C-alpha positions in Angstrom: -6.8 4.7 27.1 -7.6 8.4 27.0 -11.3 9.0 26.4 -11.7 12.7 27.2 -13.8 15.6 26.2 -10.8 17.4 24.9 -11.0 18.5 21.2 -8.7 16.9 18.7 -6.9 20.3 18.3 -6.2 20.3 22.1 -4.8 16.8 22.0 -2.6 17.5 19.0 -1.2 20.7 20.7 -0.6 18.8 23.9 1.2 16.0 22.1 3.4 18.5 20.1 4.2 20.2 23.3 5.4 17.0 24.9 7.7 16.4 21.9 9.6 19.5 22.8 10.0 19.0 26.5 13.6 18.5 27.5 14.1 15.4 29.5 17.2 16.7 31.1 19.0 13.6 29.8 21.6 13.4 27.1 19.9 12.6 23.8 21.7 10.8 20.9 20.3 11.6 17.5 20.2 9.3 14.5 18.9 9.9 11.0 16.1 7.5 9.9 13.1 7.2 7.7 9.4 7.0 8.7 8.0 3.4 8.8 4.4 4.3 8.0 3.4 5.4 4.5 5.4 5.2 1.3 6.3 8.9 1.0 9.5 8.3 2.9 9.8 11.3 5.2 13.2 11.8 6.7 13.2 11.6 10.5 15.8 12.1 13.3 15.3 9.8 16.2 16.4 10.8 19.7 17.5 8.0 22.1 18.2 8.4 25.8 19.1 5.6 28.2 18.2 3.0 25.7 14.7 4.5 25.0 13.4 6.4 22.0 12.2 9.7 23.5 11.7 12.0 20.6 11.2 12.0 16.8 11.5 15.1 14.6 11.2 15.7 10.9 14.6 16.0 9.3 15.4 19.6 8.2 16.7 19.8 4.7 15.3 16.4 3.7 14.0 16.7 0.1 10.7 15.0 1.0 9.5 16.7 4.1 12.1 19.4 5.1 11.5 19.0 8.8 7.7 18.5 8.7 6.1 15.3 9.8 2.5 14.1 10.5 0.8 13.0 13.7 1.8 9.4 13.1 5.5 10.3 12.9 5.2 12.5 16.0 3.8 9.7 18.1 6.4 7.0 17.1 8.0 7.1 20.5 4.7 6.2 22.1 4.6 3.0 20.1 7.6 1.6 22.0 5.8 2.1 25.3 2.5 0.6 24.0 0.9 -2.4 25.7 0.9 -5.8 24.1 4.4 -5.8 22.9 5.6 -9.3 22.0 8.7 -10.2 23.9 8.7 -14.0 23.7 7.8 -16.7 21.1 4.7 -18.9 21.5 3.4 -22.2 20.3 -0.3 -23.3 20.6 -0.7 -26.2 22.9 -4.1 -27.5 24.1 -5.6 -24.5 22.3 -3.5 -22.0 24.2 -0.5 -20.0 23.1 2.3 -20.8 25.6 5.8 -19.3 25.7 8.8 -21.2 24.2 12.4 -20.4 23.7 13.6 -19.1 20.3 15.3 -22.3 19.1 12.3 -24.4 19.9 10.0 -22.1 18.0 12.3 -22.0 15.0 12.8 -25.8 15.0 9.0 -26.3 15.2 8.3 -24.0 12.3 11.0 -25.6 10.2 9.9 -29.1 11.0 6.3 -28.5 10.3 7.1 -26.7 7.0 9.3 -29.6 5.9 6.6 -32.2 6.9 3.9 -30.4 4.9 6.2 -29.9 1.9 7.2 -33.6 1.9 3.6 -34.7 2.2 1.8 -32.3 -0.1 4.5 -30.6 -2.2 5.9 -27.1 -2.2 2.7 -25.4 -3.4 1.1 -26.4 -0.1 2.9 -23.7 1.7 2.6 -19.9 1.4 3.8 -16.6 2.8 2.2 -13.2 3.3 4.0 -10.1 4.6 3.6 -6.4 5.2 4.7 -3.9 2.7 6.5 -1.9 5.4 8.9 -4.8 5.9 12.5 -4.1 4.9 13.9 -4.9 1.5 16.5 -7.3 3.0 13.8 -9.3 4.7 11.8 -9.8 1.6 14.9 -10.7 -0.4 15.6 -13.5 2.0 12.0 -14.9 2.0 12.0 -14.8 -1.8 15.2 -16.7 -1.9 13.9 -19.3 0.6 10.5 -19.8 -1.0 11.2 -19.4 -4.8 14.8 -20.6 -4.9 14.9 -23.4 -2.3 11.4 -24.5 -1.3 10.4 -24.1 -4.9 7.1 -22.3 -4.2 6.0 -19.1 -5.8 3.3 -18.7 -3.1 4.8 -15.6 -1.6 2.7 -12.4 -1.3 3.0 -9.0 0.2 0.3 -6.5 1.3 1.4 -4.4 -1.7 -1.1 -6.8 -3.4 -3.7 -4.9 -1.4 -2.5 -1.4 -2.2 -0.2 -1.2 -5.2 -0.5 -4.3 -7.5 -2.7 -2.4 -9.9 -0.4 0.5 -10.1 2.5 -1.9 -10.9 0.5 -3.6 -13.6 -0.7 -0.3 -14.9 2.8 0.9 -15.4 4.0 -2.4 -16.8 1.2 -2.4 -19.5 1.6 1.3 -20.4 5.4 1.8 -20.3 6.7 -1.8 -20.2 7.9 -2.0 -16.6 6.8 -1.2 -13.0 8.8 2.0 -12.5 7.2 5.2 -11.3 8.8 7.8 -13.6 8.0 11.1 -11.8 9.3 12.5 -8.5 8.2 14.8 -5.7 10.2 17.7 -7.0 7.8 17.8 -9.9 5.2 19.2 -7.5 6.9 22.5 -7.4 7.1 22.6 -11.2 3.5 21.5 -12.1 0.7 23.9 -12.9 -2.1 21.3 -12.8 -2.7 18.5 -10.3 -5.1 15.7 -11.3 -5.8 13.9 -8.0 -8.0 10.8 -8.2 -9.1 8.2 -5.8 -7.4 9.5 -2.7 -7.6 12.1 0.1 -4.0 13.3 0.3 -4.8 15.6 3.2 -5.5 12.6 5.4 -3.4 9.8 3.9 -0.3 11.7 2.8 -0.5 15.1 4.4 3.2 16.1 3.8 2.8 15.8 0.1 -0.6 17.5 0.2 1.1 20.5 2.0 3.5 20.7 -0.9 0.6 20.7 -3.4 -1.2 23.5 -1.4 2.1 25.5 -1.4 2.5 25.1 -5.1 -1.1 26.2 -5.7 -0.5 29.4 -3.7 2.9 30.1 -5.2 2.4 29.2 -8.8 -1.3 29.5 -9.2 -1.5 25.8 -10.1 -4.9 24.4 -10.6 -6.3 21.3 -8.9 -8.7 18.7 -10.3 -10.1 16.2 -7.8 -12.0 13.1 -8.8 -13.7 11.6 -5.7 -17.2 10.4 -4.8 -16.8 12.1 -1.5 -16.2 15.7 -0.6 -12.9 15.2 1.2 -10.5 17.7 2.7 -8.7 18.1 -0.6 -11.8 19.2 -2.5 -11.6 22.4 -0.5 -8.7 23.5 -2.7 -10.1 22.0 -5.9 -10.8 24.2 -8.9 -12.8 21.3 -10.3 -14.3 18.5 -8.2 -15.8 15.7 -10.2 -18.0 13.9 -7.6 -18.4 10.7 -9.6 -20.4 7.7 -8.8 -18.1 5.1 -7.2 -16.2 2.9 -9.6 -16.9 4.8 -12.8 -13.4 6.3 -13.3 -12.7 4.3 -16.5 -15.7 5.8 -18.2 -14.8 9.3 -17.0 -11.2 9.0 -18.2 -12.4 7.7 -21.6 -14.7 10.7 -21.9 -11.9 13.1 -21.1 -9.8 11.5 -23.8 -12.7 11.7 -26.2 -13.0 15.5 -25.7 -9.2 16.0 -26.0 -9.2 14.2 -29.4 -12.6 15.4 -30.7 -11.9 19.0 -29.9 -8.5 19.1 -31.6 -6.6 19.5 -28.3 -4.0 16.8 -29.1 -0.8 17.1 -31.2 -1.3 13.7 -32.8 1.9 13.6 -34.7 3.9 14.2 -31.5 1.9 11.6 -29.6 2.6 9.0 -32.2 6.3 9.6 -31.9 6.2 8.4 -28.3 3.1 6.2 -28.0 1.5 3.5 -30.0 -2.3 2.7 -30.3 -3.6 6.2 -31.1 -5.8 5.2 -34.1 -7.3 2.3 -32.2 -8.0 4.5 -29.2 -9.7 7.1 -31.3 -12.0 4.5 -32.8 -12.7 3.0 -29.4 -13.6 6.3 -27.8 -16.5 6.9 -30.1 -18.5 4.9 -27.5 -17.6 7.4 -24.7 -19.0 10.9 -25.6 -19.5 13.2 -22.6 -23.3 13.1 -22.8 -23.3 9.3 -22.4 -20.6 9.2 -19.7 -22.4 11.9 -17.7 -25.2 9.5 -17.2 -22.8 6.8 -16.0 -20.6 9.0 -13.7 -23.2 11.5 -12.4 -21.0 14.4 -13.6 -22.5 16.9 -16.0 -21.5 17.0 -19.7 -20.2 20.5 -19.1 -18.0 19.4 -16.2 -16.4 16.7 -18.4 -15.7 19.1 -21.2 -14.4 21.8 -18.9 -12.0 19.3 -17.2 -10.6 18.1 -20.6 -10.0 21.6 -21.7 -8.3 22.4 -18.4 -6.0 19.4 -18.9 -5.2 20.6 -22.5 -4.3 24.1 -21.3 -1.9 23.0 -18.7 1.8 23.4 -19.2 2.7 20.5 -16.9 0.2 18.1 -15.3 1.1 15.8 -12.5 -1.3 13.0 -11.7 -1.8 11.4 -8.3 -3.9 8.4 -7.5 -4.2 6.0 -4.6 -6.5 3.2 -3.3 -9.7 4.7 -4.6 -8.3 3.6 -8.0 -6.5 0.4 -6.9 -9.1 -1.2 -4.8 -11.3 -2.1 -7.7 -12.1 -4.9 -10.1 -11.2 -2.4 -12.9 -8.1 -1.1 -11.1 -5.6 -1.7 -13.9 -7.9 -0.1 -16.5 -8.3 2.9 -14.3 -4.5 3.3 -14.2 -4.2 2.8 -18.0 -6.9 5.3 -18.9 -5.3 7.9 -16.5 -2.0 7.3 -18.2 -3.7 7.9 -21.6 -4.6 11.4 -20.5 -0.9 12.2 -19.8 0.3 10.6 -23.0 -2.2 12.5 -25.1 -1.2 15.9 -23.7 2.6 15.4 -23.6 2.5 15.2 -19.8 4.5 12.1 -19.4 8.2 11.9 -18.2 9.2 15.6 -18.2 9.8 18.2 -15.5 6.6 18.9 -13.6 4.6 16.3 -15.5 3.9 12.7 -15.3 2.2 9.9 -13.3 3.2 9.9 -9.6 1.5 7.0 -7.9 1.0 7.3 -4.2 2.0 4.4 -2.0 0.3 3.2 1.2 3.1 1.4 3.0 6.7 2.4 3.6 8.3 -0.2 1.3 5.6 -1.1 -1.1 7.8 -0.3 -4.1 10.9 -1.8 -2.6 9.1 -5.0 -1.9 7.8 -5.2 -5.5 11.2 -4.7 -6.9 12.7 -7.4 -4.6 10.0 -9.8 -5.9 7.5 -9.9 -3.1 4.5 -10.9 -5.2 3.7 -14.4 -6.5 4.5 -13.5 -10.2 7.8 -11.6 -9.6 11.5 -12.4 -9.1 14.1 -10.0 -7.6 15.2 -7.1 -9.7 11.9 -6.5 -11.4 11.8 -9.9 -13.1 9.0 -12.2 -13.9 8.7 -15.9 -12.9 7.1 -16.6 -16.3 10.2 -15.4 -18.2 12.7 -18.1 -18.8 15.6 -15.7 -19.1 14.7 -14.0 -15.8 14.4 -17.4 -14.1 17.8 -18.4 -15.4 19.4 -15.1 -14.2 18.1 -15.5 -10.7 18.7 -19.3 -10.5 22.4 -18.8 -11.6 22.8 -16.0 -9.0 21.4 -18.2 -6.2 23.3 -21.3 -7.4 20.2 -23.5 -8.0 19.0 -25.3 -11.1 16.6 -23.2 -13.2 14.0 -25.9 -12.8 14.0 -25.1 -9.1 12.1 -21.9 -9.8 8.6 -22.7 -10.9 7.7 -21.1 -14.3 4.1 -20.4 -13.3 3.1 -17.5 -10.9 2.0 -18.6 -7.5 -1.2 -17.8 -5.8 -2.3 -14.2 -5.0 -3.3 -13.6 -1.3 -7.0 -14.1 -2.2 -6.2 -17.3 -4.0 -4.1 -18.4 -1.0 -7.2 -18.0 1.2 -9.2 -20.0 -1.3 -6.4 -22.6 -1.2 -6.6 -22.9 2.6 -10.4 -23.5 2.2 -9.9 -26.2 -0.4 -6.9 -27.9 1.3 -4.5 -27.1 -1.5 -2.7 -24.8 0.8 -1.9 -26.2 4.2 0.5 -23.8 5.8 0.8 -20.0 5.9 3.6 -17.8 7.3 2.5 -14.2 8.0 5.1 -11.5 8.7 4.4 -8.0 9.9 0.8 -7.7 8.8 -2.7 -8.5 10.0 -4.6 -10.3 7.2 -7.5 -11.4 9.5 -8.3 -7.7 9.6 -7.0 -6.3 6.4 -8.4 -8.7 3.9 -11.9 -8.5 2.5 -14.7 -10.8 3.8 -13.0 -11.2 7.2 -15.1 -14.1 8.5 -14.2 -16.1 5.3 -10.5 -15.3 6.0 -10.8 -16.4 9.7 -12.5 -19.7 8.6 -9.6 -20.3 6.2 -7.0 -19.8 8.9 -8.9 -22.3 11.1 -8.6 -24.9 8.4 -4.8 -24.5 8.0 -2.5 -27.1 9.5 0.0 -24.4 10.4 -0.4 -20.6 10.8 2.8 -18.9 11.7 2.6 -15.2 12.6 5.7 -13.0 13.0 4.8 -9.7 14.5 5.6 -7.0 17.2 2.3 -7.0 19.1 -0.2 -9.4 20.5 -3.1 -9.7 20.4 -4.0 -8.8 16.8 -6.8 -10.3 14.8 -4.2 -12.7 13.2 -2.0 -13.6 16.2 -5.1 -14.7 18.1 -5.6 -17.4 15.4 -1.9 -18.5 15.1 -0.4 -21.8 15.8 3.0 -20.2 16.3 3.8 -16.6 17.2 7.3 -15.3 16.6 8.3 -12.1 18.4 9.9 -9.7 16.0 12.0 -6.5 16.3 10.4 -3.4 14.9 11.6 -0.1 13.4 14.6 1.3 15.2 15.3 -2.2 16.7 16.7 -3.5 13.5 18.6 -2.2 10.4 17.6 -2.2 6.8 16.5 -0.3 3.7 13.2 1.0 2.3 12.4 2.4 -1.1 9.8 5.2 -1.3 7.2 6.1 -3.9 9.7 8.3 -5.8 12.3 5.5 -5.9 14.4 6.9 -3.1 16.3 4.3 -1.0 16.9 5.1 2.6 18.4 3.4 5.6 16.5 2.8 8.9 19.1 2.0 11.5 18.9 0.0 14.7 19.2 2.5 17.6 17.8 0.5 20.5 17.7 -3.2 21.5 14.5 -5.2 20.9 12.7 -6.2 24.1 13.0 -9.7 25.6 13.6 -12.4 23.0 12.3 -10.4 20.0 14.5 -10.9 16.9 15.0 -9.0 13.6 12.9 -10.5 10.9 15.9 -11.2 8.7 17.4 -13.3 11.5 14.2 -15.2 12.0 13.9 -16.0 8.3 17.5 -17.2 8.1 17.1 -19.3 11.2 14.1 -21.1 9.7 16.0 -21.6 6.4 19.1 -23.0 8.2 16.9 -25.3 10.3 15.4 -26.6 7.1 18.8 -27.6 5.9 19.9 -24.5 3.9 22.9 -23.5 6.1 25.3 -22.3 3.5 22.8 -20.4 1.5 21.5 -18.4 4.5 24.7 -17.8 6.5 24.3 -14.0 6.5 25.5 -12.5 9.8 23.8 -9.0 9.3 21.3 -7.2 7.2 24.2 -5.4 5.5 25.4 -8.8 4.2 21.9 -9.5 2.9 21.8 -6.1 1.2 25.2 -6.6 -0.5 24.0 -9.9 -1.9 20.6 -8.5 -3.0 22.0 -5.4 -4.8 24.1 -7.6 -7.0 21.0 -9.1 -8.7 19.8 -5.5 -9.5 22.8 -4.8 -11.8 21.6 -3.4 -15.1 17.9 -3.3 -14.0 15.7 -0.3 -13.5 16.2 -0.7 -9.7 20.0 -0.9 -10.0 21.4 0.0 -6.6 25.0 -1.1 -7.1 26.1 2.5 -6.3 24.5 2.2 -2.9 26.1 1.0 0.4 25.1 1.3 4.0 27.9 3.7 4.5 26.6 5.9 1.7 23.1 5.9 3.3 24.2 6.2 7.0 23.1 9.6 8.3 22.5 11.0 4.8 19.6 11.3 2.3 19.6 8.3 0.0 19.7 8.6 -3.8 16.8 7.8 -6.2 17.1 4.6 -8.1 18.6 3.6 -10.4 22.0 4.4 -9.0 24.4 2.0 -10.8 27.8 3.0 -9.4 29.2 4.7 -6.3 29.8 8.0 -8.1 26.2 8.2 -9.5 24.0 10.9 -7.9 20.8 8.9 -8.5 18.0 9.3 -11.0 15.2 11.8 -10.2 13.1 11.1 -13.4 12.8 8.2 -15.7 12.3 8.1 -19.5 12.8 11.8 -20.1 13.9 10.8 -23.6 10.5 9.1 -24.1 12.2 5.9 -24.9 10.3 3.2 -23.0 11.1 -0.5 -22.4 8.6 -1.9 -24.8 9.3 -3.7 -28.1 8.9 -0.5 -30.2 10.4 1.9 -27.6 7.1 3.7 -27.2 4.5 3.8 -24.5 1.1 2.2 -25.1 -2.2 4.1 -25.4 -4.7 1.4 -24.3 -8.4 1.2 -25.1 -10.0 0.0 -21.9 -13.7 -0.7 -21.6 -15.8 0.5 -18.6 -17.4 -2.4 -16.8 -19.7 -2.0 -13.8 -18.3 -3.1 -10.4 -18.7 -6.7 -9.4 -21.0 -6.2 -6.4 -24.0 -4.5 -7.9 -26.8 -2.9 -6.0 -30.4 -4.2 -6.0 -33.6 -3.8 -4.0 -32.1 -5.9 -1.1 -28.7 -4.1 -1.2 -29.5 -0.6 -2.5 -26.6 1.4 -1.1 -22.9 1.5 -2.1 -20.3 1.4 0.7 -17.0 3.1 0.1 -14.1 3.1 2.5 -11.2 5.4 3.5 -8.7 6.5 6.1 -8.3 8.7 9.1 -5.3 10.9 9.8 -5.0 9.4 13.3 -4.7 5.7 12.4 -2.7 3.5 10.0 -4.0 0.4 8.4 -5.5 -2.0 11.0 -4.3 0.0 14.0 -1.8 -2.6 15.1 0.5 0.2 16.3 -1.7 3.4 16.3 -4.6 1.8 18.1 -2.3 1.2 21.1 -1.2 4.9 21.3 -3.6 6.6 23.7 -3.3 10.1 22.1 -4.1 8.7 18.7 -6.8 6.4 19.8 -8.6 9.2 21.6 -9.0 11.0 18.3 -11.4 8.4 17.0 -11.7 5.4 19.3 -14.5 3.7 17.4 -15.8 3.2 13.8 -18.7 5.1 12.3 -20.7 5.3 9.1 -21.4 8.5 7.1 -24.9 8.7 5.6 -26.2 11.3 3.2 -29.0 13.5 4.8 -31.5 12.4 2.2 -30.8 8.8 2.7 -31.0 9.3 6.5 -34.4 10.9 6.1 -35.7 8.0 4.0 -34.3 5.5 6.4 -35.4 7.3 9.5 -31.9 7.6 10.8 -30.6 10.2 13.2 -27.1 11.2 14.3 -25.5 8.6 16.6 -28.1 5.9 15.8 -26.8 2.4 16.1 -27.0 0.6 12.8 -26.2 -2.7 11.2 -24.7 -2.5 7.7 -25.2 -5.8 5.8 -23.7 -7.0 2.5 -24.0 -10.3 0.7 -21.2 -11.7 3.0 -21.7 -10.5 6.5 -22.6 -7.4 8.6 -20.9 -4.7 10.6 -22.1 -2.4 13.4 -21.5 1.4 13.6 -22.9 4.7 14.8 -24.4 7.1 12.2 -22.9 10.4 11.2 -25.1 12.4 8.9 -22.9 14.2 6.3 -23.7 15.8 3.0 -20.1 15.2 1.9 -21.1 11.9 0.4 -23.4 11.2 -2.5 -27.0 10.1 -2.0 -27.1 6.3 -2.4 -23.6 5.9 -0.9 -22.3 5.4 2.7 -18.7 5.7 4.0 -16.7 3.8 6.7 -13.1 3.8 7.7 -10.8 0.8 7.1 -8.8 0.7 10.4 -11.0 -1.0 12.9 -10.9 -4.7 13.9 -11.8 -6.6 17.1 -8.4 -7.0 18.8 -8.3 -3.7 20.7 -11.5 -4.0 22.7 -14.1 -2.2 20.6 -16.2 -5.3 19.8 -16.2 -8.1 17.3 -18.5 -6.4 14.7 -16.7 -3.1 13.9 -14.5 -4.1 11.0 -15.7 -2.9 7.7 -13.9 -5.8 6.1 -16.5 -8.1 7.4 -18.7 -6.9 4.5 -16.2 -6.0 1.8 -15.9 -8.0 -1.4 -13.0 -10.4 -2.1 -13.6 -10.2 -5.9 -10.4 -8.9 -7.6 -9.1 -7.2 -10.7 -8.4 -10.1 -13.1 -5.1 -8.5 -14.2 -3.6 -7.4 -10.9 -5.6 -9.7 -8.6 -6.0 -6.7 -6.2 -9.3 -7.0 -4.3 -12.3 -4.6 -4.6 -12.1 -3.1 -1.1 -13.7 0.2 -2.0 -17.1 -0.8 -3.4 -19.7 -3.1 -2.1 -23.5 -3.2 -2.1 -25.1 -3.0 1.3 -28.2 -2.1 3.3 -28.6 -0.3 6.6 -30.9 -1.2 9.5 -31.4 0.7 12.7 -30.8 -1.5 15.8 -31.0 -1.3 19.5 -27.9 -2.0 21.6 
């Protein structure tokens, strides 16, 4: 691992230089799509002698036009990283020992069958990563919901995008992001809330910066922290964490109270205006200023700036969604767009930002416990009938009640109502809140199956069975980006050892459980062809898409209902929405304080965020020396005034304690955060040698939004104590 005195800039320059060195070998190039975030950058992948040697941004791609971030540049390094799983393992005598593929599959199938027979289908559950391919999630949905008869299937999109999905569904009637990235170049106002695009989504941020320079577009940033994007902001509303609903309500109050809304036009396209006006009486700027910490003048100025814009594009991310009020934050943000005619037209609309590569695709394929494939609901009899008929099972086989969310699955493991959990391509022992509580739940399970590409991770270390999986470029399948663009990521090299594509592992388990005929797919393409049929006539219709159409080319935006269709860049431009009256909904949403309130014992608020050098729990990036050298250990940012009161100095060792547990970190004194708040990064766990107490998720709160069941990962009450190490 590289721990040097080089600057970050030197390391970046060095790595970029390496990417351009000719190997002297013949390189074969294949078009692909990046497996990290949900933006969907086009990549070209260079292979020589069976190894991935280079990656580059794809010139001319509508998302990134040749650009790519540090994570994309270092993808070849992931394939040379230590800890790659090449064989399957079963725990015997408290040790994971290698076994052959057939024995591993038979063991998993037999144990699942035993537990189902003894405790019923709701005793088993599944949790996977939102970067997993659409085909993989189609199969696991079919197996669990159609044949095992359990709706306990979840995806890490529950942790990042469930509230966005519910926000869209309640405002416009369906989970379907209406805007697209091309709107960036047409907008003259960007409203950016709850995210640091410069760090988490730098390619899109570069486009925002370019639009500001070229068009004079204005930027409003709502963030408790002075992040990199606030440097370009015309208005920075540095609100108290968790008060976004109150702020959005006050902005709507000003718009309506100051006569900045064409009410007749609004009522043509949206219901609920009169109720909203009456409700907003409780949110005048003077009152909300005391809640948010913004000034009354700032709130008024921001509302007028919104009203004056010709086309406003809204971006939001996990600062919104990791909240017990997450759906309400989404709804009240949509209210601002609806009131100002900034919904579903060129340059304007809501454009949700997605954390993982296939978070939208996995929602659309049904990878949450309340969903069925094709943007259908398990609670809807007609939807269950359509899916059951397609799968050839009785409708009663699909349970009419949503299954458990991932937090409720953990609760079920504690209570004994859930006995087995199958994890695929994610690391919940590090990514879920209250990590010790999660570990304890896994210890109580009768069977923990973990299907991944590296070991050890925080989760594989706890597993009863570890299945070695193929990763990006070692398997073929599709992903759907934040702007509804479907792309193909092709297999270009063989997986190492006995590692297998995830779709093959799922089908193998299904066949071993007795479902031979129903899971006889010989390739991911066969799975795709089956899956796309169930999308016909739905908002995610992809019946105009084939692997051949995607191979080597930029994929279309969905829906794409037939082979001659170019794809759909924007939705609902006619302002006809899939709700009973054809209109969107203006929703009156009450501000409620966050669940984990401060007090004398826990006087500070901890917020969390990302680094540009790492992704999620560092399962991949933490094994790349050049990335790990950028920020090898976690730290805590403390406001200078708080540091003075607490007698803290730069690089002091501290313990941060919540109502659940504590975490260790070194102090960095920064005035970029509000007094009374501290900040830590989300990426660090214990599996890569930095110690057992560095994960911020030891202290975070498992309370969740009652509507979306997305946990409150961005707000928890803590104290800080200086310690000696």
